[in-house]
C-alpha positions in Angstrom: 12.4 -30.7 -24.6 15.0 -32.3 -22.1 14.7 -30.5 -19.1 10.7 -30.5 -19.3 10.9 -34.2 -19.6 13.6 -34.7 -16.7 10.9 -32.5 -14.5 7.9 -34.8 -15.6 10.2 -37.9 -14.4 11.6 -36.4 -11.3 8.3 -35.1 -9.3 6.6 -37.6 -7.3 3.7 -39.4 -9.4 1.2 -37.5 -7.6 1.5 -34.1 -8.0 2.0 -35.2 -12.2 -1.3 -36.5 -11.5 -2.1 -33.4 -10.3 -1.1 -31.5 -12.9 -2.6 -31.7 -17.1 -0.6 -30.4 -20.1 -1.3 -28.7 -22.7 0.9 -27.7 -25.4 0.1 -24.1 -27.5 2.9 -22.8 -30.0 5.6 -21.6 -27.7 3.6 -22.4 -24.3 3.6 -25.9 -23.0 1.2 -25.5 -20.1 1.1 -27.1 -16.9 -2.4 -26.7 -15.3 -3.0 -27.9 -12.2 -7.1 -28.9 -11.3 -9.1 -29.1 -14.1 -9.1 -27.2 -18.4 -7.3 -24.5 -18.9 -9.2 -21.0 -18.1 -11.1 -20.8 -21.7 -9.9 -18.8 -24.8 -5.7 -18.5 -22.8 -4.6 -20.2 -25.2 -5.0 -17.7 -27.4 -4.1 -14.8 -24.5 -0.7 -16.7 -24.0 0.3 -16.8 -28.2 -1.3 -13.1 -28.1 1.5 -12.4 -25.5 4.4 -14.5 -26.8 3.6 -12.3 -30.1 3.5 -9.1 -28.9 7.0 -9.9 -26.2 9.0 -11.5 -29.3 9.0 -7.4 -30.9 11.7 -6.7 -28.5 12.5 -9.2 -27.2 13.6 -12.3 -29.3 16.8 -9.5 -30.5 18.1 -11.0 -27.0 16.7 -14.8 -26.8 16.0 -15.6 -30.4 15.2 -19.2 -28.9 12.6 -17.8 -27.6 10.5 -17.9 -31.4 11.0 -21.8 -31.5 11.4 -23.1 -28.3 8.7 -23.3 -25.6 8.5 -22.0 -22.0 7.1 -24.1 -19.6 4.1 -22.2 -17.8 2.7 -23.6 -14.3 -0.8 -22.3 -14.0 -1.9 -23.5 -10.1 -5.4 -23.1 -9.1 -4.4 -21.0 -5.8 -1.7 -19.0 -3.8 -1.7 -21.8 -1.2 -0.7 -24.2 -3.9 1.7 -22.2 -5.6 3.4 -21.8 -2.2 3.4 -25.1 -2.2 4.8 -26.3 -5.1 7.6 -28.5 -6.2 9.6 -25.3 -6.4 8.4 -23.8 -3.4 8.7 -20.3 -4.0 8.4 -17.5 -1.4 4.7 -17.9 -0.1 4.8 -13.4 -0.4 5.3 -13.8 -4.0 3.4 -13.7 -7.2 5.2 -15.4 -10.0 8.3 -17.2 -10.6 10.6 -17.5 -13.5 14.0 -20.1 -13.7 16.1 -20.3 -16.9 17.2 -23.4 -15.8 14.4 -25.6 -17.5 12.4 -22.4 -19.3 9.7 -22.1 -15.9 7.1 -19.3 -15.7 5.2 -20.3 -12.4 1.8 -18.0 -11.4 -1.2 -19.1 -9.7 -5.0 -18.0 -11.3 -6.7 -14.3 -9.2 -9.9 -13.7 -9.5 -9.1 -11.0 -12.2 -7.8 -12.7 -15.1 -6.0 -9.3 -17.0 -3.8 -10.0 -13.6 -2.8 -13.0 -14.6 -1.7 -12.4 -18.0 0.0 -9.7 -16.5 2.1 -11.5 -14.4 2.8 -14.1 -17.0 4.2 -11.4 -19.2 5.9 -9.6 -16.5 7.7 -13.3 -15.9 8.1 -14.6 -18.9 9.8 -11.0 -20.1 12.4 -12.0 -17.2 13.0 -15.5 -18.4 13.8 -14.5 -21.6 15.7 -10.7 -20.9 18.0 -13.0 -17.7 18.6 -15.8 -20.2 20.1 -13.0 -22.7 22.8 -12.5 -20.1 22.8 -16.0 -18.6 24.1 -18.2 -21.7 26.6 -15.3 -22.2 28.3 -16.6 -18.5 26.8 -12.9 -16.4 25.3 -11.6 -13.4 21.9 -10.8 -13.8 20.7 -8.0 -15.7 20.7 -4.7 -13.2 18.0 -4.4 -11.0 16.8 -1.4 -12.9 16.2 -2.2 -16.5 15.5 -5.7 -15.1 12.7 -4.8 -13.2 12.2 -2.0 -15.5 11.6 -3.7 -18.5 9.3 -6.5 -17.4 7.1 -3.6 -16.5 7.2 -2.4 -19.2 6.0 -5.6 -21.2 3.2 -6.5 -18.4 0.6 -4.6 -21.2 2.4 -2.7 -23.0 0.3 -0.7 -26.5 2.1 0.6 -28.3 -0.9 2.6 -29.9 -2.2 3.3 -26.4 0.9 3.0 -23.9 -2.3 5.0 -22.1 -4.5 2.3 -21.2 -1.3 0.8 -18.7 -1.8 2.0 -15.2 2.5 1.6 -15.1 2.7 4.8 -17.7 0.6 6.8 -16.5 1.9 6.2 -12.7 4.3 8.2 -15.1 2.1 11.7 -13.5 3.7 11.8 -9.9 7.1 11.0 -11.2 8.3 14.6 -12.1 9.7 16.5 -8.3 10.0 13.0 -7.3 12.8 11.5 -9.0 16.2 9.7 -8.1 19.5 11.1 -8.5 20.9 8.8 -11.0 24.0 8.4 -10.4 22.3 6.6 -7.0 19.1 5.2 -9.2 20.8 3.7 -11.1 22.9 2.0 -8.2 19.8 0.9 -5.9 18.9 -2.8 -5.6 15.8 -2.1 -3.9 16.0 -5.8 -2.4 19.3 -5.1 -1.0 18.5 -1.6 -0.4 15.5 -0.2 0.0 14.3 -3.2 2.2 12.2 -0.9 5.4 9.3 -0.8 6.0 10.2 3.1 5.5 12.0 2.5 2.5 8.5 2.2 0.9 7.6 5.8 -0.8 11.1 5.4 -2.2 9.8 1.8 -3.1 7.1 2.6 -5.4 9.4 5.8 -6.7 11.9 3.5 -7.6 9.7 1.3 -10.1 8.2 4.2 -11.4 11.2 5.1 -12.6 12.4 2.6 -13.9 9.7 2.3 -16.1 9.5 5.3 -16.7 13.7 5.3 -18.2 12.9 2.2 -19.8 9.8 3.5 -21.9 12.2 6.3 -23.1 14.9 3.7 -23.8 13.1 1.8 -26.2 10.4 3.5 -27.0 11.6 6.4 -28.4 14.4 5.7 -29.4 15.7 2.8 -31.7 15.3 -1.6 -30.8 19.4 -1.9 -32.3 19.9 1.2 -29.4 19.1 -0.1 -26.6 19.9 -3.8 -27.7 23.5 -2.0 -28.3 23.1 -0.3 -25.0 22.3 -4.0 -23.1 25.7 -5.5 -25.2 27.5 -3.1 -24.0 25.8 -3.1 -19.6 26.2 -6.9 -19.7 30.1 -6.5 -21.2 30.5 -4.5 -18.3 30.4 -0.7 -19.2 29.7 1.5 -16.7 25.3 3.2 -17.9 27.1 6.2 -19.0 29.9 5.1 -21.2 27.4 2.0 -22.7 24.6 5.3 -23.0 27.2 7.9 -24.5 28.1 4.3 -27.8 24.8 3.2 -27.9 22.9 6.7 -27.9 25.3 9.3 -28.4 24.7 10.5 -24.6 27.5 12.4 -24.0 27.2 12.4 -20.1 24.3 10.7 -17.4 24.0 14.7 -16.9 23.3 14.7 -20.3 20.7 11.9 -20.4 19.2 12.7 -16.9 18.4 16.5 -18.9 17.2 14.8 -22.2 14.9 11.8 -20.0 13.6 14.7 -17.6 12.6 16.9 -21.1 10.3 14.8 -21.9 9.3 13.7 -19.2 7.4 16.9 -18.6 6.6 16.9 -22.0 2.8 19.0 -22.6 1.4 15.8 -25.1 3.0 13.4 -22.8 1.2 14.7 -19.9 -2.0 14.9 -21.4 -2.0 11.6 -22.2 -1.6 10.8 -18.8 -4.1 12.8 -17.4 -2.2 16.0 -16.5 0.4 15.6 -13.7 -1.4 15.2 -9.6 -4.6 15.0 -11.8 -7.3 12.0 -11.8 -4.4 9.3 -12.8 -2.1 10.5 -10.1 -1.4 7.2 -8.5 1.6 7.7 -5.9 1.9 6.0 -3.4 0.4 3.2 -5.1 1.9 2.9 -8.2 -0.8 0.8 -9.6 -3.9 0.8 -7.9 -5.6 -1.8 -9.7 -3.9 -4.5 -9.4 -2.7 -6.4 -5.9 -0.5 -4.5 -4.1 2.2 -7.6 -3.6 2.8 -7.5 -7.5 4.9 -4.2 -7.0 6.9 -5.1 -4.6 7.2 -8.4 -6.0 10.9 -8.6 -6.7 12.2 -7.0 -3.4 13.0 -9.6 -1.0 15.7 -11.4 -2.7 17.2 -9.4 -4.8 16.3 -10.9 -8.1 18.9 -13.5 -7.2 16.7 -16.5 -7.2 14.7 -14.9 -10.2 11.4 -15.1 -8.0 9.2 -11.9 -8.8 
């Protein structure tokens, strides 16, 4: 709350008058130029309720503290706002002040997915930051955020992210390389785009496998060990009792090829095929929103 008051006091008067504050149980929404969209209060609290199942074990504060959500009227206002996000980005999260920034998109569903995505980054990165650590490894940070965008435990196939796994078999990036990649630094050239799309799909897939196909306690133990500096292979060995990286790769690929799984995805290379466009139903910028700065500024 102190951070919120300071931000309001320091903001120029004209800018402060441009926002209307709506206080919800878990979000303080700063709505630019007008009323908050109808029923968005219910949708935001639904997002929080869903995220808390997976993320409260990392950030218990989310159950009682507010997130400051800035809802800009359009992309230009968002880019010109006080936080000065990169104009190509569609969302921004900042642990200091517990801030999430988005702008209203024509597609309401896309706006809500960006809010869920950025809220996930905020909660998960705070877990890293509160113990003095650097940001989480790119693959687990981004994979978890994509998983939480619109995840349905009962019907995961409703998510284009889930269906994007249909094309992943035989295109996987070897794990010893995959875990070391930061897309913003390592895949920033135009010619890298096909591998970027595979990398994001693979990050989602591995996050899904670790969290949805195993216990949440194992995933938390795994992340605790990563945050403590353990190599991925050691963290897998201790948290999941998986003997080696080769064994993990075998188990993950075996799951990825299970008939029941790719039946949900529509079959490999079938109607659900989404490569090279990870999510043909979304703004393409959202697929590459973390590329430019390597997550160093929590701009996603």
